[in-house]
C-alpha positions in Angstrom: -26.6 -27.7 -37.1 -26.0 -24.5 -35.2 -25.8 -24.8 -31.4 -25.4 -22.2 -28.9 -24.5 -22.2 -25.1 -21.3 -23.0 -23.2 -19.1 -25.9 -23.0 -19.8 -28.4 -25.6 -17.1 -30.8 -24.7 -14.6 -29.4 -27.1 -10.9 -30.2 -26.5 -8.7 -27.2 -25.7 -8.0 -25.2 -28.9 -10.2 -27.4 -31.2 -12.2 -24.4 -32.3 -12.2 -21.7 -35.0 -12.6 -18.2 -33.5 -14.6 -15.5 -35.2 -13.4 -11.9 -35.0 -16.0 -11.0 -32.5 -14.8 -13.7 -30.1 -11.2 -12.6 -30.4 -12.1 -8.9 -29.9 -14.2 -9.9 -26.8 -11.1 -11.5 -25.4 -8.7 -8.6 -26.5 -11.1 -6.0 -24.8 -11.8 -8.2 -21.7 -15.5 -8.2 -22.5 -18.1 -10.9 -21.5 -17.0 -14.1 -23.0 -13.2 -13.7 -22.2 -12.9 -16.7 -20.1 -14.4 -19.0 -22.8 -12.0 -17.6 -25.3 -9.1 -17.9 -22.9 -9.9 -21.6 -22.2 -9.5 -22.5 -25.9 -6.9 -19.9 -27.2 -3.9 -22.3 -27.2 -4.5 -24.2 -30.4 -7.5 -22.4 -31.8 -7.5 -21.0 -35.2 -8.8 -18.0 -37.0 -9.0 -17.2 -40.7 -6.4 -14.7 -41.9 -9.4 -12.6 -43.3 -10.9 -12.5 -39.7 -7.5 -11.7 -38.2 -7.3 -8.7 -40.5 -10.8 -7.7 -39.2 -9.5 -8.0 -35.6 -6.4 -5.9 -36.3 -8.5 -3.2 -38.1 -11.1 -2.8 -35.5 -8.4 -2.6 -32.8 -6.6 0.0 -34.7 -9.7 2.0 -35.3 -10.5 2.0 -31.6 -6.9 3.4 -30.9 -5.4 0.2 -29.6 -2.0 -1.1 -30.4 -3.2 -3.6 -32.8 0.3 -5.0 -33.8 1.2 -5.7 -30.1 -2.2 -7.3 -29.3 -2.2 -9.6 -32.5 1.3 -10.6 -31.7 0.4 -11.6 -28.2 -2.6 -13.6 -29.5 -0.4 -15.6 -31.7 2.1 -16.0 -28.7 -0.8 -17.5 -26.7 -1.2 -20.2 -29.3 -3.8 -18.8 -31.8 -3.1 -20.1 -35.3 -3.8 -17.8 -38.3 -5.0 -19.9 -41.1 -4.6 -18.8 -44.8 -7.7 -17.9 -46.7 -7.6 -20.6 -49.4 -9.1 -21.1 -52.8 -11.4 -23.8 -51.1 -12.5 -21.2 -48.5 -13.2 -18.6 -51.2 -15.4 -21.1 -53.0 -17.2 -22.0 -49.8 -17.8 -18.3 -49.0 -19.4 -17.9 -52.3 -21.6 -21.0 -51.9 -22.6 -19.8 -48.5 -23.9 -16.4 -49.7 -27.4 -17.4 -50.8 -28.2 -19.4 -47.6 -26.8 -16.8 -45.3 -28.2 -13.7 -47.0 -31.4 -13.7 -44.9 -29.3 -13.6 -41.8 -27.2 -10.7 -42.9 -23.9 -12.5 -42.6 -20.8 -10.6 -43.8 -18.1 -12.0 -46.1 -15.9 -12.3 -42.9 -18.7 -14.2 -41.1 -18.7 -16.6 -44.0 -15.0 -16.8 -44.1 -15.1 -18.0 -40.5 -17.8 -20.5 -41.2 -15.9 -21.8 -44.2 -12.8 -22.4 -42.1 -15.1 -24.2 -39.6 -16.5 -26.4 -42.3 -13.1 -27.1 -43.8 -11.5 -28.1 -40.5 -14.5 -29.7 -38.9 -14.1 -27.4 -35.9 -16.7 -25.7 -33.8 -16.9 -21.9 -34.4 -16.9 -19.5 -31.4 -18.7 -16.2 -31.8 -20.7 -13.4 -30.2 -22.7 -13.1 -33.4 -26.3 -14.3 -32.7 -27.2 -14.3 -36.4 -24.2 -16.6 -37.1 -25.3 -18.9 -34.4 -28.7 -19.2 -36.0 -27.3 -20.2 -39.3 -27.9 -23.9 -40.2 -25.0 -24.1 -42.7 -23.4 -27.4 -41.8 -21.1 -25.9 -39.2 -21.6 -26.1 -35.4 -21.6 -22.6 -33.8 -21.4 -21.7 -30.3 -22.1 -18.4 -28.6 -19.4 -17.3 -26.0 -22.0 -15.0 -24.3 
C-alpha cells in the first residue's frame, strides 16, 4: 500500500514524519516545503526523534535548539510503546529484503498504529508494502 509522490490530500499535520524528512527540513534540503506544510500537528516516534537529535549533533549542529524549535512548530513526539515494539518485531521479516532499519520500522509502526501517512526521503521505505501509506517528499 506504499505510495509516492506529492500531495495526497492529507490534512495539515495528519502525517508521521520519518527522521529523514525532519532532517531534510532542519537542514533546508529538497523536500523542506512539503515538511513545512504539515509540521504543525505532525508526529514523530520518540525513537526517530532521537535519531534526528543524534545526527544533528554528529554534524555539529545545535541539536537541542533545533529539536526545541521543531516541537515549538507543532511537531508531536510520540512515545515508543509496547504495541510499537511488537509491530517493529513483526515488520522485521517482511522489511528485511528492503534493508529497513529498526528506526524505519518504528516510524512505520507509528504510521500503522495511528492510520497516518508516513513522509520520508527513504526510497526503500516507500517501496515497502507493509500496510502503511508512505509518501516521498522528494
